[in-house]
C-alpha atoms as an extended CHARMM CRD file, in Angstrom:
* protein
*
        77  EXT
         1         1  MET       CA             75.0090000000      130.1400000000       97.8880000000  PROA      1               0.0000000000
         2         2  THR       CA             72.1100000000      132.0610000000       99.3130000000  PROA      2               0.0000000000
         3         3  GLU       CA             71.4860000000      132.7550000000      102.9580000000  PROA      3               0.0000000000
         4         4  ALA       CA             68.3300000000      130.6060000000      102.9550000000  PROA      4               0.0000000000
         5         5  THR       CA             70.2710000000      127.6530000000      101.5890000000  PROA      5               0.0000000000
         6         6  SER       CA             72.9350000000      128.0610000000      104.2540000000  PROA      6               0.0000000000
         7         7  ILE       CA             70.3500000000      128.1990000000      107.0270000000  PROA      7               0.0000000000
         8         8  ALA       CA             68.5690000000      125.1130000000      105.6500000000  PROA      8               0.0000000000
         9         9  LYS       CA             71.8400000000      123.1850000000      105.6180000000  PROA      9               0.0000000000
        10        10  MET       CA             72.6110000000      124.2640000000      109.1760000000  PROA      10              0.0000000000
        11        11  LYS       CA             69.1580000000      123.1540000000      110.3530000000  PROA      11              0.0000000000
        12        12  SER       CA             69.4880000000      119.7290000000      108.7190000000  PROA      12              0.0000000000
        13        13  TRP       CA             72.9250000000      119.0830000000      110.2620000000  PROA      13              0.0000000000
        14        14  PRO       CA             71.7160000000      117.6550000000      113.6230000000  PROA      14              0.0000000000
        15        15  LYS       CA             69.3120000000      115.2490000000      111.8680000000  PROA      15              0.0000000000
        16        16  GLY       CA             72.0650000000      114.0760000000      109.5380000000  PROA      16              0.0000000000
        17        17  LEU       CA             74.3930000000      113.5260000000      112.4840000000  PROA      17              0.0000000000
        18        18  LYS       CA             71.7200000000      111.5480000000      114.3440000000  PROA      18              0.0000000000
        19        19  ASP       CA             71.0250000000      109.4120000000      111.2500000000  PROA      19              0.0000000000
        20        20  TYR       CA             74.7300000000      108.7410000000      110.8310000000  PROA      20              0.0000000000
        21        21  TYR       CA             75.0780000000      107.6960000000      114.4830000000  PROA      21              0.0000000000
        22        22  ASN       CA             72.0540000000      105.3590000000      114.2720000000  PROA      22              0.0000000000
        23        23  GLU       CA             73.3460000000      103.7450000000      111.0680000000  PROA      23              0.0000000000
        24        24  LEU       CA             76.7570000000      103.3440000000      112.6810000000  PROA      24              0.0000000000
        25        25  LYS       CA             75.2390000000      101.5740000000      115.6980000000  PROA      25              0.0000000000
        26        26  LEU       CA             73.2460000000       99.2850000000      113.3920000000  PROA      26              0.0000000000
        27        27  GLU       CA             76.3170000000       98.4460000000      111.3180000000  PROA      27              0.0000000000
        28        28  MET       CA             78.3980000000       97.7000000000      114.4180000000  PROA      28              0.0000000000
        29        29  THR       CA             75.8600000000       95.0560000000      115.4860000000  PROA      29              0.0000000000
        30        30  ARG       CA             76.5120000000       93.2620000000      112.1730000000  PROA      30              0.0000000000
        31        31  VAL       CA             80.2760000000       93.0910000000      112.6840000000  PROA      31              0.0000000000
        32        32  THR       CA             81.6970000000       89.6700000000      113.4740000000  PROA      32              0.0000000000
        33        33  TRP       CA             84.5930000000       90.1330000000      115.8360000000  PROA      33              0.0000000000
        34        34  PRO       CA             87.4710000000       87.6380000000      115.8580000000  PROA      34              0.0000000000
        35        35  ASN       CA             88.0420000000       85.5780000000      118.9770000000  PROA      35              0.0000000000
        36        36  ARG       CA             91.2560000000       85.7160000000      121.0070000000  PROA      36              0.0000000000
        37        37  LYS       CA             92.8360000000       82.7070000000      119.2730000000  PROA      37              0.0000000000
        38        38  GLN       CA             92.3030000000       84.2420000000      115.8210000000  PROA      38              0.0000000000
        39        39  VAL       CA             93.7880000000       87.5680000000      116.9360000000  PROA      39              0.0000000000
        40        40  GLU       CA             96.8280000000       85.8520000000      118.4520000000  PROA      40              0.0000000000
        41        41  SER       CA             97.4710000000       83.7280000000      115.3610000000  PROA      41              0.0000000000
        42        42  THR       CA             97.1410000000       86.6050000000      112.8960000000  PROA      42              0.0000000000
        43        43  THR       CA             99.3310000000       88.7730000000      115.1200000000  PROA      43              0.0000000000
        44        44  MET       CA            102.0250000000       86.0940000000      115.0760000000  PROA      44              0.0000000000
        45        45  VAL       CA            101.8110000000       85.8910000000      111.2750000000  PROA      45              0.0000000000
        46        46  VAL       CA            102.2830000000       89.6580000000      111.0350000000  PROA      46              0.0000000000
        47        47  ILE       CA            105.2220000000       89.6720000000      113.4680000000  PROA      47              0.0000000000
        48        48  LEU       CA            106.9530000000       86.7790000000      111.6930000000  PROA      48              0.0000000000
        49        49  THR       CA            106.4080000000       88.4010000000      108.3020000000  PROA      49              0.0000000000
        50        50  VAL       CA            107.9040000000       91.6770000000      109.5270000000  PROA      50              0.0000000000
        51        51  PHE       CA            110.9860000000       89.8820000000      110.8410000000  PROA      51              0.0000000000
        52        52  MET       CA            111.3650000000       87.9150000000      107.6060000000  PROA      52              0.0000000000
        53        53  PHE       CA            111.2060000000       91.0960000000      105.5340000000  PROA      53              0.0000000000
        54        54  ALA       CA            113.6600000000       92.7870000000      107.8970000000  PROA      54              0.0000000000
        55        55  ALA       CA            116.1100000000       89.8950000000      107.5020000000  PROA      55              0.0000000000
        56        56  PHE       CA            115.6790000000       89.9270000000      103.7230000000  PROA      56              0.0000000000
        57        57  PHE       CA            116.2920000000       93.6670000000      103.4520000000  PROA      57              0.0000000000
        58        58  ALA       CA            119.2660000000       93.4450000000      105.8360000000  PROA      58              0.0000000000
        59        59  ALA       CA            120.7970000000       90.7730000000      103.5980000000  PROA      59              0.0000000000
        60        60  VAL       CA            120.1430000000       92.7700000000      100.4180000000  PROA      60              0.0000000000
        61        61  ASP       CA            121.5510000000       95.9010000000      102.0620000000  PROA      61              0.0000000000
        62        62  SER       CA            124.6580000000       94.0180000000      103.1530000000  PROA      62              0.0000000000
        63        63  VAL       CA            125.2600000000       92.5840000000       99.6820000000  PROA      63              0.0000000000
        64        64  LEU       CA            124.7290000000       95.9430000000       98.0060000000  PROA      64              0.0000000000
        65        65  ASN       CA            126.9170000000       97.7190000000      100.5510000000  PROA      65              0.0000000000
        66        66  HSD       CA            129.7180000000       95.1970000000      100.0610000000  PROA      66              0.0000000000
        67        67  SER       CA            129.3690000000       95.3950000000       96.2600000000  PROA      67              0.0000000000
        68        68  VAL       CA            129.4180000000       99.1800000000       96.1280000000  PROA      68              0.0000000000
        69        69  THR       CA            132.3750000000       99.3320000000       98.5270000000  PROA      69              0.0000000000
        70        70  ARG       CA            134.2860000000       96.7840000000       96.4440000000  PROA      70              0.0000000000
        71        71  ILE       CA            133.5190000000       98.6530000000       93.1900000000  PROA      71              0.0000000000
        72        72  TYR       CA            134.6200000000      101.9290000000       94.7980000000  PROA      72              0.0000000000
        73        73  GLN       CA            137.8830000000      100.3370000000       95.9440000000  PROA      73              0.0000000000
        74        74  ILE       CA            138.5730000000       98.9280000000       92.4860000000  PROA      74              0.0000000000
        75        75  LEU       CA            137.8420000000      102.2260000000       90.7250000000  PROA      75              0.0000000000
        76        76  SER       CA            139.8200000000      104.3430000000       93.1760000000  PROA      76              0.0000000000
        77        77  LYS       CA            143.1070000000      102.4800000000       92.5470000000  PROA      77              0.0000000000
């Protein structure tokens, strides 16, 4: 990379940053934000799903733990 190319890139950096910021502002005006009720309901779905998965994995862990312990006891006799 030549020195002239490096200088040209450095000079174009502020314009690129300004263009990015302006496009970001424009895009943010197009965003449709959820209302409070939608946020609360989706949050509840996420929380319930997490607890359901936790219960499922706790049950699977318990069954596997019991099975492995029982197999170990049988084989160690």
